[in-house]
C-alpha positions, 0 to 999 in steps of 0.5 A: 322565493319564500325565505324560511325562518331560521332557528338554532336549537342549542342542546339538540340531541340525537336521542329522539326521546329528548326535547332537544331532538323533538324541537329539531323535528318540530321546527323542521315540520313547521318550515324552519331552516334548523341548525342543531347545536351540539359539540358532541354530535356530527349530525342530528336528524340528518342535519349537520350539527354545529359545535357552538352557536357562533359556528352556525352559518346563518346570516341571521337567526330568527330564533335560538331555542335553548335546551341546556341546564342553567349553568351552561345557558349562563355561559351561552349568553355571550354567544347569543348576544354576539349572534343577535337572534330575533327571539331567544327561547329558554325552554323549561329547565334551561333558566334560573335567576342567574341566567335571567339577571345576566340576560338583563345585564346584556340586554337580551330579551328572553322568552321562558316557555316551550318553543315547541308549544309556541309552534302550535305542536304538542311535544308528544305528537312529534 
């Protein structure tokens, strides 16, 4: 039995033109078990959406990929610390100096890059 890697996409969107939606589809295409996080959606791309990161029913998360503005990302860091994911991806536009500073204080290693590109996928080809 193959264990699929897990990802929570925080800021997952129902709008197929937004990166928070493209990320859900790209991770699915690459074999991830995807947990969309959006408190304003019941589902994203046919998957149940979760109100918060802490509501995601995964025993462990290999990756958290964030598509939020920096002020909301800053508020999310305590939840990220609590779920202890293996990787934390702050996609372009989701980080600033306050986020970087607070993440460092909490001991959260962040990757500031596009998680879609990391999958080997062009965001424009999904």
